[in-house]
Each structure stands twice: as C-alpha cells, then as structure tokens.
C-alpha positions as CSV (number, residue, x, y, z in Angstrom):
1,M,79.1,108.2,96.7
2,Q,76.5,110.9,96.2
3,T,72.8,110.4,95.7
4,Q,70.3,112.4,93.7
5,N,68.5,113.4,96.9
6,P,70.1,116.4,98.8
7,I,68.3,115.5,102.0
8,L,70.0,112.1,102.1
9,D,73.3,113.8,101.4
10,D,72.8,116.2,104.2
11,L,71.8,113.3,106.6
12,A,75.0,111.4,105.5
13,H,77.1,114.5,106.2
14,L,75.3,115.0,109.5
15,A,75.9,111.3,110.5
16,T,79.6,111.5,109.6
17,G,80.0,114.7,111.6
18,A,78.1,113.2,114.5
19,A,80.4,110.2,114.5
20,G,83.4,112.5,114.6
21,V,82.0,114.4,117.4
22,V,81.2,111.3,119.4
23,A,84.7,109.9,118.8
24,G,86.2,113.2,120.1
25,L,83.8,113.3,123.0
26,K,84.8,109.8,123.9
27,G,88.4,110.7,124.0
28,E,87.7,113.8,126.1
29,V,85.6,111.9,128.6
30,E,88.4,109.2,128.9
31,T,90.9,112.0,129.5
32,Q,88.8,113.7,132.1
33,L,88.1,110.4,133.9
34,R,91.7,109.5,133.9
35,Q,92.7,112.9,135.4
36,R,90.1,112.7,138.1
37,F,91.0,109.1,139.0
38,E,94.7,110.1,139.2
39,R,93.8,113.1,141.4
40,W,91.7,110.9,143.6
41,L,94.5,108.4,144.0
42,T,97.0,111.2,144.8
43,D,94.6,112.6,147.4
44,M,94.4,109.1,149.0
45,D,98.2,108.9,149.3
46,M,98.4,105.7,147.3
47,V,101.9,104.6,146.5
48,P,103.0,103.9,143.0
49,R,103.4,100.2,142.0
50,E,107.2,100.5,141.7
51,E,107.5,101.8,145.3
52,F,105.2,99.1,146.6
53,D,107.2,96.4,144.8
54,A,110.5,97.8,146.2
55,V,109.2,97.8,149.8
56,K,107.8,94.3,149.3
57,A,111.2,93.1,148.2
58,M,112.9,94.8,151.1
59,A,110.4,93.2,153.6
60,A,110.9,89.7,152.0
61,K,114.7,90.1,152.3
62,A,114.4,91.3,155.9
63,R,112.2,88.3,156.8
64,T,114.7,85.9,155.3
65,E,117.5,87.5,157.2
66,Q,115.5,87.4,160.4
67,E,114.7,83.7,160.0
68,A,118.4,82.9,159.3
69,M,119.4,84.9,162.4
70,A,116.8,83.1,164.5
71,E,118.2,79.8,163.4
72,R,121.8,80.9,164.3
73,L,120.6,82.2,167.7
74,S,118.9,78.8,168.4
75,A,122.1,77.0,167.5
76,L,124.2,79.3,169.7
77,E,121.8,78.9,172.6
78,A,122.0,75.1,172.3
79,R,125.8,75.3,172.3
80,L,125.8,77.6,175.3
81,A,123.4,75.3,177.2
82,K,125.8,72.4,176.6
83,L,128.8,74.4,177.8
84,E,126.9,75.5,180.9
85,R,125.6,72.1,181.8
86,P,127.6,70.9,184.8
87,T,129.2,67.5,184.8
88,G,128.7,65.0,187.6
89,R,132.2,65.6,188.9
90,A,131.9,69.3,189.0
91,K,128.7,69.0,190.9
92,A,130.3,66.9,193.7
93,G,133.1,69.4,194.0
94,K,130.7,72.3,194.3
95,A,128.7,70.4,196.9
96,R,131.8,69.8,199.0
97,A,132.9,73.4,198.7
98,S,129.5,74.7,199.8
99,K,129.3,72.4,202.8
100,P,130.0,74.4,206.0
101,T,132.8,73.1,208.1
102,S,132.2,72.6,211.8
103,T,134.3,74.4,214.2
104,S,134.9,73.1,217.6
105,G,134.8,75.6,220.3
C-alpha cells in the first residue's frame, strides 16, 4: 500500500528496515549472551545436568546398599551375641576350672 506522500513512504520503509535491524540485533544479543554464559559456566567448573543426575543416582544406590548392609550387620551381631552368651551350666564349669586347688605341703 503506497500513499501519495513520498515522505510517509520513506518513513514506512525506514520503520520496516528498523524493525528488521532490531530483530537481527535481538538475535545477535541473545547469541552473545548465551556464549558468555556458557563460557562463564565452563570457567566455574559446573557439571552438565546429565553428569549430575548420573552421580546422584549412583549416590542413591550406594546409600541403599549401605543401609541394607547395616541391617545385615546388625542381624549378624545379634546372632553372634546369642552364640557368645554363656549358659548357666558353662559358667559353673568355668568357675570350677579357674578355682585354684590347694596343695598340702
């Protein structure tokens, strides 16, 4: 759509060109910011999300295994304590055995 006024036509072309420049500038700024942000993260030794999730899963598995092993250890210690607990009969035998015998001289 053209008007009879060349000044308005020039302003319309100028506005259209400016909009294109602004859109291109926006894309360029976003690209530059993204690159700087990625460089900043790289310099800070940040790990990628995939690595973090993998280590998190490994830690969760290790914790589960450790808890299971702790339960097994408690059960084994309880069994060992029952086996080591002396009975009344064995105590009396030990007491007699440890009693020194008198020797007459």
